[in-house]
C-alpha positions in Angstrom: 0.0 0.0 0.0 1.4 3.4 -0.9 -0.2 6.9 -0.8 0.6 10.2 -2.5 -0.3 13.4 -0.8 -0.3 16.4 -3.1 0.4 19.7 -1.3 2.2 20.5 2.0 0.1 23.4 3.2 -2.3 23.3 6.1 -4.4 20.5 4.6 -1.6 18.4 3.2 0.2 18.5 6.5 -3.0 17.4 8.3 -3.3 14.4 5.9 0.4 13.6 6.3 0.0 13.6 10.1 -3.1 11.3 10.0 -1.3 8.8 7.8 2.0 9.0 9.8 0.2 8.2 13.0 -1.2 5.0 11.5 2.2 4.0 10.0 0.9 4.3 6.4 3.6 4.6 3.7 3.2 7.9 1.9 5.1 10.6 0.1 4.0 14.3 0.0 4.8 16.2 -3.2 5.0 20.0 -2.8 5.9 22.3 -5.7 7.2 25.0 -3.5 10.7 24.9 -1.8 9.2 24.4 1.7 6.0 23.5 3.6 3.4 26.1 4.5 1.4 26.8 1.4 0.0 30.3 1.0 1.2 31.4 4.4 4.9 31.2 3.6 4.6 32.7 0.1 4.6 36.4 1.1 7.8 36.1 3.0 9.4 33.9 0.3 8.4 36.5 -2.3 6.7 33.9 -4.5 3.7 34.4 -6.7 0.6 33.4 -4.8 -2.6 34.4 -3.1 -0.7 35.4 0.0 0.3 39.0 0.5 2.4 40.7 3.2 -0.5 42.1 5.2 -2.2 38.6 5.3 -3.6 37.6 8.7 -5.9 34.8 9.9 -9.6 35.6 9.9 -10.1 32.8 12.3 -8.8 32.6 15.9 -5.6 30.8 16.6 -7.3 28.4 19.1 -9.4 26.9 16.4 -6.9 27.3 13.5 -4.1 25.4 15.2 -4.0 21.7 14.9 -5.7 19.8 17.8 -2.6 18.1 19.1 -0.2 21.0 18.4 -1.8 24.3 19.5 -0.4 27.6 18.3 1.9 29.3 20.8 0.5 31.4 23.6 2.7 34.2 22.4 0.8 34.5 19.2 -1.9 37.1 18.9 -5.5 36.0 18.5 -5.3 36.5 14.7 -1.7 35.8 13.7 0.0 37.2 10.6 1.4 35.1 7.7 4.9 34.9 9.2 3.6 33.4 12.4 1.4 31.0 10.6 4.2 29.9 8.3 6.5 29.3 11.2 3.8 27.4 13.0 3.1 25.1 10.1 6.8 24.2 9.7 7.0 23.6 13.4 4.0 21.3 13.2 5.6 19.3 10.3 8.8 18.9 12.4 6.8 17.9 15.5 4.6 15.4 13.5 7.8 13.9 12.0 6.6 14.2 8.4 9.2 16.6 7.0 11.3 13.7 5.7 8.2 12.5 3.7 7.9 15.8 1.9 9.5 16.3 -1.5 9.8 20.0 -2.1 10.3 21.6 -5.5 8.2 18.8 -7.0 5.3 19.8 -9.2 2.6 17.2 -10.0 1.9 17.2 -13.8 -0.7 14.4 -14.1 -2.6 11.9 -12.0 -4.1 9.0 -14.0 -5.7 5.7 -13.1 -4.1 2.7 -14.6 -5.7 -0.5 -15.8 -4.4 -2.4 -12.7 -6.2 0.1 -10.4 -3.2 2.1 -9.3 -2.7 5.8 -9.9 0.2 6.9 -12.0 1.6 10.2 -10.7 3.9 12.1 -13.0 6.0 14.9 -11.3 8.7 17.3 -12.3 11.5 18.4 -10.0 13.4 21.7 -9.8 15.8 20.5 -12.5 13.0 19.7 -14.9 13.4 15.9 -14.6 10.2 14.0 -14.8 9.3 11.0 -12.6 6.4 8.5 -12.9 5.4 6.7 -9.7 2.4 4.4 -8.9 0.3 4.7 -5.8 -2.8 2.8 -4.6 -4.3 6.1 -3.2 -3.9 9.8 -4.0 -4.9 12.6 -1.6 -5.3 16.0 -3.3 -4.6 18.7 -0.7 -3.2 21.4 -2.9 -5.9 24.0 -2.5 -7.8 25.9 -5.1 -6.3 29.3 -5.1 -3.8 29.1 -8.0 -5.7 30.0 -11.2 -7.0 33.6 -11.1 -10.6 34.3 -12.1 -10.7 37.5 -14.1 -14.0 38.7 -15.6 -14.7 37.0 -18.9 -14.7 40.4 -20.5 -12.9 43.4 -19.1 -14.5 46.8 -19.4 -14.5 48.4 -22.9 -11.3 50.3 -23.4 -9.2 48.1 -21.0 -6.7 47.6 -23.8 -6.1 51.4 -23.7 -5.4 51.5 -20.0 -2.2 53.4 -19.4 -1.5 51.8 -16.0 -1.2 48.2 -14.8 -4.0 45.7 -14.5 -3.3 42.8 -12.2 -5.1 40.1 -10.2 -4.8 39.7 -6.4 -2.6 36.7 -7.1 0.1 39.1 -8.1 -0.4 41.6 -5.3 2.4 41.6 -2.7 2.5 44.8 -0.6 0.8 48.2 -0.5 4.2 50.0 -0.5 4.6 48.8 -4.1 1.9 51.3 -5.0 3.1 54.3 -2.9 1.8 57.6 -4.3 -0.4 55.8 -7.0 -4.1 55.9 -7.6 -5.5 52.4 -7.4 -8.9 50.8 -8.1 -9.6 47.5 -6.3 -12.4 45.5 -7.8 -14.3 43.1 -5.6 -15.7 42.8 -2.1 -14.4 39.5 -0.9 -11.7 38.9 1.8 -8.8 39.7 -0.5 -10.4 42.8 -1.9 -11.1 44.4 1.5 -7.7 43.4 2.9 -5.9 44.8 -0.1 -7.9 48.0 -0.2 -7.2 48.6 3.5 -3.5 47.8 3.0 -3.3 50.1 -0.1 -5.0 53.0 1.7 -1.9 53.4 3.9 0.4 53.9 0.9 -1.5 54.9 -2.2 -2.4 58.5 -3.1 -6.0 57.3 -3.6 -7.7 53.9 -3.1 -11.0 53.1 -4.7 -13.1 50.0 -3.9 -15.2 49.1 -6.9 -18.1 46.8 -6.0 -20.6 45.2 -8.4 -22.7 43.3 -5.8 -23.2 43.8 -2.1 -22.0 41.2 0.3 -22.5 41.0 4.1 -19.4 42.4 5.8 -19.0 41.0 9.3 -16.4 42.0 11.9 -14.2 39.2 13.2 -16.0 39.5 16.6 -19.6 40.1 17.6 -20.7 40.7 21.2 -17.0 40.6 22.2 -16.7 37.0 20.9 -14.8 35.8 17.8 -17.3 34.6 15.2 -15.9 31.1 14.8 -16.1 30.6 18.6 -19.6 32.0 18.7 -20.6 29.5 15.9 -20.0 26.6 18.2 -21.3 27.7 21.6 -24.3 25.8 22.8 -26.7 28.7 23.0 -26.1 29.5 19.3 -26.0 26.0 17.9 -29.3 25.2 19.7 -31.1 27.9 17.6 -32.8 26.8 14.4 -31.1 28.2 11.3 -33.7 30.9 10.8 -33.2 32.2 14.3 -29.4 32.1 13.9 -29.7 34.2 10.8 -32.1 36.7 12.5 -29.8 37.0 15.5 -26.7 37.7 13.4 -28.5 40.2 11.2 -29.7 42.1 14.2 -26.2 42.0 15.8 -24.7 43.3 12.5 -27.1 46.2 12.3 -26.3 47.1 15.9 -22.5 46.9 15.3 -22.2 48.7 12.0 -25.6 49.9 10.7 -26.5 49.7 7.0 -23.8 49.1 4.4 -25.3 51.8 2.3 -24.4 54.3 5.0 -20.8 53.6 3.9 -21.5 54.0 0.2 -21.5 50.2 -0.4 -24.4 48.4 -2.1 -26.8 46.5 0.3 -26.7 42.7 -0.2 -29.5 41.4 -2.3 -29.7 38.3 -0.1 -30.0 37.5 3.6 -26.9 36.7 5.7 -25.6 33.1 5.2 -27.2 32.9 1.8 -23.8 33.6 0.3 -20.2 33.8 1.4 -19.6 36.6 3.9 -16.7 38.9 4.1 -14.8 39.2 7.4 -13.1 42.5 8.1 -12.5 44.7 11.1 -10.8 47.4 8.9 -12.6 48.2 5.6 -15.6 50.1 7.0 -13.3 52.1 9.3 -11.0 52.9 6.4 -14.0 54.1 4.4 -15.2 56.3 7.2 -11.7 57.7 7.6 -11.5 58.6 3.9 -8.8 56.2 3.1 -11.0 54.1 0.8 -13.6 55.5 -1.6 -16.4 53.1 -2.7 -17.6 53.1 -6.3 -19.9 50.8 -8.3 -18.6 48.4 -11.0 -16.3 49.7 -13.7 -18.1 50.5 -16.9 -15.3 51.5 -19.3 -11.7 52.6 -19.4 -10.2 55.4 -21.5 -6.4 55.7 -21.1 -5.9 56.3 -17.4 -9.6 57.2 -16.7 -11.9 54.6 -15.2 -15.7 55.3 -15.6 -18.1 53.5 -13.3 -21.7 52.5 -13.8 -23.0 55.5 -11.9 -21.2 57.9 -14.3 -18.5 58.8 -11.8 -14.9 58.6 -12.9 -11.4 58.1 -11.4 -7.9 58.6 -12.7 -6.0 55.4 -12.0 -2.5 54.1 -12.2 -3.4 50.5 -11.4 -6.4 48.2 -11.2 -6.4 45.2 -8.9 -9.0 42.6 -9.7 -9.9 40.6 -6.5 -12.3 38.4 -8.2 -11.4 35.0 -6.8 -10.0 31.9 -8.3 -11.0 29.1 -10.6 -11.3 25.6 -9.2 -9.0 24.0 -11.7 -6.9 20.9 -11.2 -5.1 20.5 -14.6 -3.2 17.4 -13.3 -6.5 15.4 -12.6 -8.8 13.5 -14.9 -11.2 15.7 -16.8 -14.4 16.5 -14.9 -12.9 15.8 -11.4 -13.7 17.2 -9.0 -15.6 19.9 -10.8 -18.5 18.4 -12.8 -20.1 19.6 -16.0 -22.4 22.0 -14.1 -19.5 23.7 -12.4 -20.0 22.2 -9.0 -17.6 20.2 -6.9 -18.9 16.7 -6.9 -17.5 14.8 -4.0 -19.1 12.4 -1.5 -19.0 13.9 1.9 -16.9 16.7 0.2 -13.9 14.2 0.2 -14.4 11.2 -2.1 -14.5 11.1 -5.9 -17.3 8.5 -6.5 -16.1 7.5 -9.9 -12.4 7.5 -9.2 -11.6 4.8 -6.5 -8.6 5.7 -4.4 -8.8 9.5 -5.1 -9.6 11.8 -2.2 -9.6 15.5 -1.5 -8.7 17.2 1.8 -9.5 20.9 2.2 -12.1 21.3 -0.5 -14.6 23.0 1.9 -15.4 26.6 2.7 -16.8 27.0 6.3 -17.8 30.1 8.2 -14.9 29.7 10.6 -11.7 27.8 10.8 -11.1 25.0 8.3 -8.4 23.2 10.4 -10.7 20.9 12.4 -12.5 20.0 9.2 -9.4 19.0 7.3 -8.2 17.0 10.4 -11.5 15.1 10.5 -11.3 14.6 6.7 -7.8 13.3 7.0 -8.6 10.9 9.8 -11.5 9.5 7.8 -9.4 9.0 4.7 -6.7 7.3 6.7 -9.4 4.9 8.1 -10.6 4.2 4.5 -7.1 3.5 3.3 -6.5 1.2 6.3 -9.7 -0.7 5.6 -11.3 0.4 8.9 -14.0 2.5 7.1 -15.9 1.3 4.1 -17.4 3.4 1.3 -20.8 2.8 -0.2 -21.3 2.0 -3.9 -20.5 4.7 -6.4 -24.3 5.0 -7.1 -25.1 5.7 -3.5 -22.2 8.2 -3.3 -23.5 10.0 -6.4 -27.0 10.2 -4.9 -25.6 11.8 -1.7 -23.7 14.3 -3.9 -26.8 15.2 -5.8 -28.9 15.7 -2.6 -26.1 17.8 -1.0 -25.7 20.1 -4.1 -29.5 20.5 -4.3 -29.7 21.6 -0.7 -26.7 23.9 -1.1 -28.2 25.5 -4.2 -31.4 26.4 -2.4 -29.4 28.2 0.3 -26.4 29.7 -1.6 -27.3 29.5 -5.3 -25.4 27.8 -8.1 -22.1 29.6 -8.1 -19.0 27.4 -8.3 -17.8 28.2 -4.9 -21.1 27.6 -3.3 -20.8 23.8 -3.8 -18.0 23.7 -1.1 -19.8 25.6 1.6 -20.3 23.7 4.8 -21.5 24.4 8.3 -18.8 23.5 10.8 -20.7 21.6 13.5 -23.0 19.6 11.3 -20.2 18.7 8.9 -18.0 17.4 11.8 -20.9 15.3 13.0 -21.3 14.0 9.5 -17.7 12.9 9.3 -17.8 11.3 12.7 -20.7 9.1 11.5 -18.8 7.5 8.6 
């Protein structure tokens, strides 16, 4: 029995730890020079979704691994340097560093006629290697392929400045004295706009659709901790939603009071944006909200309300595509654009192929990837059995139907999970 783990970030290290504890033979392939994923990239100066101002949006108590808590000396919301150091310390403590092959990019993963998986990789010198495994765990994340709008505003070709995606954003000081338009309202957009506002001559936040912006804490309690306290989890979902909406209105008022569009959906009907800074930066004049860009003429950006801004740079914070070019076509993203995985982990039509970390909770993902990793390890060891492919496909269909009713049919919606129910779900299999 042999296992290949792809990726040595937070999820990959959780999988490696779970396998190592059971004495399962595995190798972890990581295309970067070291472990840590997006958290080490800003310090290493590598291209990636991490940027120098990146901090956790979830508390350290719930983001650290269960058996290896983050140090007491860390702040409640550590920055990327602390998280990167912690992940490497965890890999050393767990004794998995010697199983990690850095500078090794996976090029293809294909199932052979004998039931094994052929994994083709390339090392730093360009040499290719083909190895066969009985199981493959994909833990490489899904933040590597930038999702730019299908069509940029008319006149974008004439823009005299620089157009980039958040993937290529590193530090606000790179834009000192410039006029910058940030497009989007997700976590990266508000982080980057707040960061830029301390360096740029002018920072504009261009927003097409309203999202619920939530502080990291409500009622003096971190949101991810509140989400698991008994008095909150006992509430029916409708009561939870009403409670949070009332608390948000008390904490920050209406988003339209800040010049932002009001969300066209109730809270928890789409991904929320966590930020303690962006509304304050708007109120202090550091960030100016605008609607979506309509057209570009040289250095002039025109917005849908007719307003204009001179710009030296435009940063699109429009998310990432869920692409896995090394995997079989249609896996894990099906023809309808949704992630099709049994219990958000198992590929029903690809025996021996598993995914760790393909979930998006409101709160820390660490406990979820640990639970996923333990389950996968049990499957590999033969302690847990999977149902038939047909039964797994039915579960996937039912799950996606339920998710679509709550979040819609956007690609990212298919990986939304609620922390407590999902952990119970994994404990039952």
